[in-house]
C-alpha positions as CSV (number, residue, x, y, z in Angstrom):
1,M,54.3,-20.4,64.9
2,N,57.0,-22.6,63.0
3,L,57.6,-25.7,64.9
4,K,60.9,-26.3,62.7
5,K,62.6,-23.2,64.3
6,E,63.8,-23.0,67.8
7,Y,61.6,-21.7,70.3
8,I,62.8,-18.6,72.5
9,P,60.3,-18.4,75.4
10,L,60.0,-15.1,77.5
11,N,61.3,-15.8,81.0
12,I,61.8,-19.4,82.1
13,P,63.4,-20.9,85.3
14,F,67.1,-21.4,85.3
15,L,68.3,-24.6,87.1
16,N,71.9,-24.6,88.6
17,G,71.9,-28.3,89.5
18,K,71.8,-28.0,93.2
19,E,67.9,-28.2,93.2
20,K,68.0,-31.8,92.6
21,K,70.4,-32.6,95.3
22,Y,68.5,-30.7,97.8
23,T,65.0,-31.9,96.9
24,L,66.4,-35.6,96.7
25,Q,67.3,-35.1,100.3
26,C,63.6,-34.2,101.1
27,F,62.8,-37.5,99.7
28,K,65.4,-39.2,101.9
29,D,64.3,-37.5,105.1
30,N,60.7,-37.8,104.2
31,W,60.0,-34.1,104.9
32,L,57.7,-33.0,101.9
33,S,55.0,-30.9,103.3
34,S,55.0,-27.7,105.3
35,A,57.5,-28.8,107.9
36,G,61.3,-29.6,107.3
37,P,64.6,-28.2,108.1
38,Y,64.8,-26.5,104.5
39,I,62.1,-24.1,105.2
40,S,63.7,-22.4,108.3
41,E,67.0,-22.5,106.4
42,F,65.4,-20.7,103.4
43,E,64.0,-18.1,105.5
44,N,67.1,-17.3,107.6
45,K,69.3,-17.2,104.6
46,F,66.7,-15.0,102.7
47,A,66.5,-12.6,105.6
48,K,70.2,-12.6,106.1
49,Y,70.7,-11.8,102.4
50,L,68.2,-8.9,102.5
51,G,69.4,-7.5,105.8
52,V,66.2,-7.9,107.8
53,K,65.4,-9.7,111.0
54,Y,62.4,-11.9,109.7
55,A,61.4,-13.9,106.7
56,V,58.2,-16.0,106.4
57,A,58.2,-18.6,103.6
58,C,54.6,-18.8,101.9
59,A,52.9,-20.9,99.3
60,S,52.9,-18.0,96.6
61,G,53.7,-14.3,96.2
62,T,49.8,-13.6,96.4
63,S,49.6,-15.5,99.8
64,S,52.4,-13.3,101.2
65,L,50.8,-10.1,100.1
66,H,47.5,-11.3,101.6
67,L,49.5,-12.1,105.0
68,A,51.2,-8.8,105.0
69,L,47.7,-6.9,105.1
70,K,46.2,-9.4,107.4
71,S,49.2,-8.6,110.0
72,L,48.4,-4.8,109.6
73,D,45.6,-2.9,111.5
74,I,43.4,-2.5,108.4
75,A,39.7,-2.5,109.2
76,E,37.0,-3.6,106.9
77,G,36.3,-0.7,104.3
78,D,39.6,1.0,105.0
79,L,41.2,2.4,102.0
80,V,44.4,1.0,100.6
81,L,46.3,3.0,98.0
82,V,47.8,0.7,95.5
83,S,49.7,0.9,92.1
84,N,47.1,0.9,89.0
85,L,49.8,-0.6,86.6
86,T,50.6,-4.0,88.4
87,F,49.7,-7.7,88.2
88,I,46.1,-8.0,89.2
89,A,47.0,-10.2,92.5
90,T,48.4,-7.1,94.1
91,V,44.9,-5.5,94.3
92,N,43.0,-8.7,94.6
93,V,44.6,-9.1,98.2
94,I,43.1,-5.7,99.3
95,R,39.6,-7.1,98.5
96,Y,40.4,-10.4,100.5
97,I,40.5,-8.4,103.5
98,N,37.5,-6.5,102.7
99,A,39.2,-3.3,102.3
100,V,38.9,-0.8,99.3
101,P,41.3,-0.2,96.7
102,V,42.4,3.1,95.6
103,L,44.2,3.0,92.2
104,V,47.1,5.4,91.5
105,D,48.2,6.2,88.0
106,A,51.7,5.3,86.8
107,D,54.5,7.8,85.9
108,L,55.2,7.9,82.2
109,D,59.0,8.2,82.6
110,T,59.7,5.4,85.2
111,W,56.4,3.6,84.8
112,Q,55.9,3.2,88.6
113,I,53.3,4.8,90.8
114,D,52.9,8.4,90.0
115,V,54.1,10.3,93.3
116,K,52.8,13.5,92.0
117,V,49.4,12.2,91.5
118,L,49.4,10.6,94.8
119,E,50.3,13.7,96.7
120,K,47.9,15.6,94.9
121,F,45.2,13.3,96.0
122,L,46.2,13.3,99.6
123,N,46.7,17.0,99.8
124,E,43.3,18.1,98.2
125,E,40.9,15.2,99.4
126,C,42.4,13.7,102.6
127,I,42.6,15.0,106.2
128,I,44.7,14.0,109.3
129,K,42.4,13.4,112.4
130,N,43.8,12.0,115.5
131,K,47.2,11.1,113.8
132,K,45.2,8.9,111.2
133,C,44.5,9.8,107.5
134,F,40.9,9.9,106.2
135,H,39.5,10.5,102.9
136,A,37.3,13.4,103.4
137,I,34.5,12.7,101.0
138,S,33.8,9.1,102.0
139,G,35.1,9.4,105.6
140,K,37.1,6.3,105.1
141,R,40.3,5.7,106.7
142,L,43.7,5.4,104.7
143,S,45.4,2.5,106.2
144,C,48.2,1.6,103.8
145,L,49.9,2.2,100.7
146,L,50.7,-0.9,98.8
147,I,53.3,-0.1,96.1
148,T,54.8,-2.5,93.4
149,H,58.3,-2.1,91.9
150,I,57.3,-3.1,88.6
151,L,59.8,-4.9,86.2
152,G,62.6,-4.9,89.0
153,N,62.8,-1.1,89.0
154,A,62.2,0.9,92.1
155,C,59.7,3.3,92.9
156,D,60.5,6.7,94.1
157,L,60.9,5.5,97.7
158,K,62.4,8.9,98.9
159,Q,59.1,10.7,98.2
160,L,56.8,7.7,99.0
161,K,58.3,7.4,102.5
162,R,58.3,11.2,103.1
163,I,54.5,11.1,102.2
164,A,53.7,7.9,104.1
165,R,55.3,9.6,107.2
166,E,53.5,13.0,106.5
167,Y,50.1,11.2,106.5
168,N,50.8,8.4,109.0
169,I,50.2,5.5,106.3
170,L,52.2,2.2,106.5
171,I,54.1,1.2,103.2
172,V,53.7,-2.3,102.1
173,E,56.2,-3.4,99.2
174,D,55.2,-5.8,96.5
175,A,58.7,-6.7,95.3
176,A,57.7,-9.8,93.5
177,E,59.8,-8.8,90.5
178,A,62.5,-6.9,92.2
179,L,64.5,-9.6,94.3
180,G,68.0,-8.1,94.4
181,A,67.1,-4.6,93.4
182,K,68.2,-1.6,95.5
183,F,67.3,2.2,96.4
184,K,70.1,4.0,98.0
185,G,72.0,0.8,98.7
186,K,69.2,-0.9,100.7
187,F,67.4,-3.9,99.1
188,L,63.7,-3.2,97.8
189,G,61.2,-5.0,99.7
190,T,62.8,-3.7,103.2
191,H,61.7,0.1,103.0
192,G,58.3,-0.4,104.3
193,A,56.7,-2.1,107.3
194,L,56.5,-5.4,105.1
195,G,57.9,-6.6,101.9
196,C,56.7,-9.4,99.7
197,F,58.7,-11.6,97.1
198,S,57.3,-14.2,94.4
199,F,59.3,-17.2,93.5
200,N,56.9,-18.1,90.4
201,G,58.6,-20.1,87.6
202,N,59.2,-16.5,85.7
203,K,61.0,-14.9,88.7
204,V,64.9,-14.2,89.5
205,I,64.6,-17.4,91.8
206,T,62.0,-20.1,91.8
207,T,60.4,-22.6,93.9
208,G,57.9,-23.5,91.2
209,S,55.4,-21.7,93.1
210,G,56.2,-19.9,96.5
211,G,56.6,-16.4,98.0
212,M,58.3,-14.7,101.2
213,L,57.1,-12.0,103.5
214,V,59.7,-10.1,105.1
215,T,59.9,-7.5,107.9
216,N,61.9,-6.1,110.8
217,S,58.7,-6.3,113.0
218,R,58.6,-9.4,115.2
219,R,54.7,-9.0,115.8
220,Y,54.3,-9.0,112.1
221,A,56.4,-11.9,111.4
222,S,54.6,-13.8,114.3
223,L,51.2,-13.0,113.2
224,A,51.8,-13.7,109.5
225,K,53.5,-17.1,110.2
226,H,50.8,-18.0,112.8
227,L,48.0,-17.2,110.0
228,S,49.9,-19.0,107.4
229,Q,49.6,-22.3,109.4
230,Q,45.7,-22.1,109.9
231,A,46.4,-20.0,113.0
232,K,46.9,-23.2,115.0
233,V,47.6,-22.6,118.8
234,N,49.6,-25.6,119.2
235,N,50.9,-28.1,116.5
236,N,50.1,-31.1,118.3
237,Y,46.2,-30.4,118.7
238,F,43.5,-29.0,116.4
239,V,42.9,-25.7,118.3
240,H,42.9,-22.6,116.6
241,S,42.9,-18.8,117.5
242,D,41.5,-17.3,114.3
243,I,40.5,-18.2,110.7
244,G,44.0,-19.0,109.3
245,F,45.1,-20.0,105.9
246,N,47.0,-23.0,104.2
247,Y,49.8,-20.5,103.2
248,R,53.0,-22.2,104.4
249,M,55.7,-23.0,101.8
250,S,56.5,-27.0,101.5
251,N,60.1,-28.2,102.3
252,V,60.5,-29.5,98.8
253,Q,59.9,-25.7,97.6
254,A,62.3,-24.2,100.1
255,A,65.0,-26.8,99.0
256,I,64.7,-25.4,95.6
257,G,64.7,-22.1,96.7
258,L,67.6,-22.3,98.7
259,A,69.6,-23.8,95.9
260,Q,68.6,-21.1,93.7
261,L,69.2,-18.5,96.4
262,E,72.9,-19.7,96.4
263,D,73.6,-18.1,93.1
264,L,71.5,-15.0,93.3
265,N,74.3,-12.6,92.2
266,Y,75.0,-14.6,89.1
267,R,71.5,-14.5,88.0
268,L,71.3,-10.7,88.8
269,Q,74.4,-10.2,86.8
270,R,72.9,-12.1,83.9
271,K,69.6,-10.2,83.9
272,K,71.7,-6.9,83.7
273,S,73.9,-8.1,81.0
274,I,70.7,-9.0,79.0
275,Y,69.1,-5.6,79.5
276,L,72.3,-3.9,78.4
277,R,72.5,-5.7,75.4
278,Y,69.0,-5.0,74.2
279,K,69.4,-1.3,75.3
280,K,72.7,-1.0,73.3
281,S,71.4,-2.8,70.3
282,F,68.4,-0.5,70.1
283,S,69.9,2.9,71.0
284,S,70.1,4.1,67.5
285,I,66.3,3.5,66.5
286,N,63.9,6.4,67.0
287,G,60.8,5.5,68.6
288,I,62.3,3.0,71.3
289,S,62.5,3.9,74.8
290,F,63.3,2.0,78.2
291,P,61.8,3.2,81.7
292,V,64.1,5.5,83.5
293,E,65.3,4.5,86.5
294,T,64.5,6.3,89.8
295,D,67.9,8.3,91.2
296,N,70.0,6.3,93.5
297,S,68.5,3.0,92.6
298,Q,69.6,-0.2,91.1
299,S,67.4,-2.6,89.3
300,S,67.2,-6.5,89.2
301,F,66.5,-6.0,85.4
302,W,63.9,-8.8,85.7
303,L,62.3,-8.5,82.5
304,T,63.4,-6.3,79.9
305,T,60.6,-4.3,78.3
306,I,60.5,-1.4,76.0
307,K,58.2,1.3,75.0
308,I,57.2,2.0,71.3
309,N,56.5,5.6,70.1
310,K,53.4,5.0,68.0
311,N,54.1,8.1,66.1
312,L,57.6,7.1,65.0
313,I,56.9,3.2,64.6
314,K,53.9,2.0,62.5
315,P,53.1,-1.6,63.7
316,S,51.1,-1.7,66.9
317,I,52.2,-4.0,69.8
318,A,49.8,-6.7,68.6
319,V,51.1,-6.7,65.2
320,I,54.9,-7.0,66.4
321,Q,54.0,-9.7,68.7
322,K,52.4,-11.7,65.9
323,R,55.4,-11.4,63.8
324,L,57.7,-12.4,66.5
325,S,55.4,-15.4,67.5
326,K,55.9,-16.6,64.0
327,N,59.5,-16.9,64.4
328,N,59.0,-18.7,67.5
329,I,60.0,-15.8,69.8
330,E,57.6,-15.2,73.0
331,T,56.7,-11.7,74.1
332,R,54.1,-10.1,76.2
333,S,52.5,-6.7,76.9
334,L,52.1,-5.4,80.3
335,W,49.3,-6.0,82.5
336,E,45.8,-4.5,81.9
337,P,45.8,-1.5,84.2
338,M,43.6,-2.4,87.1
339,N,41.2,0.5,86.3
340,L,40.1,-1.0,83.1
341,S,39.9,-4.6,84.5
342,V,36.5,-6.2,85.2
343,P,37.0,-6.8,88.8
344,H,38.3,-3.5,89.9
345,R,37.0,-1.1,87.1
346,K,34.7,0.7,89.6
347,A,37.3,1.4,92.2
348,L,38.4,4.8,92.7
349,Y,41.0,5.6,90.2
350,I,43.3,8.8,90.6
351,G,45.3,10.0,87.6
352,R,45.4,10.5,83.9
353,K,45.8,7.8,81.1
354,N,49.5,7.2,81.6
355,S,48.7,3.4,82.6
356,K,46.6,2.7,79.6
357,D,49.3,4.5,77.4
358,L,52.0,2.3,78.8
359,Y,49.6,-0.9,78.4
360,S,49.0,-0.2,74.7
361,T,52.6,0.7,73.7
362,C,55.1,-1.5,75.9
363,I,56.2,-5.1,75.0
364,S,58.5,-7.4,77.1
365,L,61.3,-9.5,75.2
366,P,62.9,-12.8,76.2
367,S,64.9,-12.4,79.5
368,S,65.5,-15.8,80.7
369,I,68.8,-16.1,82.6
370,G,69.7,-19.1,80.2
371,L,69.1,-16.9,77.3
372,T,72.3,-17.5,75.1
373,N,73.9,-15.0,73.1
374,N,72.8,-16.5,69.7
375,Q,69.1,-16.4,71.0
376,Q,69.3,-12.9,71.9
377,K,70.8,-11.9,68.5
378,K,68.0,-13.7,66.9
379,V,65.4,-11.7,69.1
380,I,67.1,-8.4,68.3
381,K,67.3,-9.0,64.5
382,E,63.6,-10.4,64.4
383,F,62.4,-7.4,66.5
384,I,63.9,-4.8,64.3
385,S,62.4,-6.5,61.3
386,A,59.2,-6.5,62.9
387,I,58.9,-2.8,63.6
388,K,60.2,-1.8,60.0
389,C,57.6,-3.8,58.1
């Protein structure tokens, strides 16, 4: 890395100025921890934006996923269908509740969970008994379908919801990267029983670290909130009804999130313009492709990622990344597929090698909301140079 050159990061937070004002108010009011007015205000405004009844502010996106699964009737040893091409936390939380992940391959066009592979597995290897779905070979119940809308793009929710109804399986949406994205005019994260969002530093809005669980079920929301506060029966006494968790968002985090939520539409517009500029700049280059958007969907364009055709472009992803890094441009590859990861490689995997292919041929480019036109021009120029070497 050349320290004399300007560094262009991959995807960093964008601060609008109100974060400081709101957090200072937390200090003035002495509300710093997991109690305070900004938490409920952030929850209420987040729920209103998405058009759902309930939102529960959590310490992280991972904790929101864990609480979502804990809120459902998933027994120890039950099977949970899950996207294979995803950040590892999505699969880890299945292990947290002692359930068993079934990893489903990705579609080569959309890069989302492969609906055809999923349906083939359910049709050929599963049965319905007493209105519940069971895996015929193991006898284990299939309780849930946990899907990830990767990179801010929508899974094929039309088919997934049809399949879920047919097999009596609940859908949980990992919409960590998809805040503001839609399918048929309805926000991602609001199509299933529960939806989960992340506010990590690289997300569309951030609270530093934090997450949100959303649902239209009062029962799910109440249970999730209860468990997030160590399952306290009464806040004035140390009486607990269950094994709970320290998963509640702090008032300071919520203040930051509230400030960021206020200009969410601007953030989404910037993400889209960055994506469109990359797409236009690379449109004439053979061997570069973008994920195909699902019909009737609208992406959040969280992180612009492209696929390299190894038959048309000689340098590997690793070589391209190294060349860009020398020019102080940060990039990254997709996540290692879960069936290849050490913690989950023994899990049941259904599909082909699509996830592995995408992992080895995709690269994410700088997509920060604050990315300037000159910075993006440099990224485009250096990327084209790197793939032609």
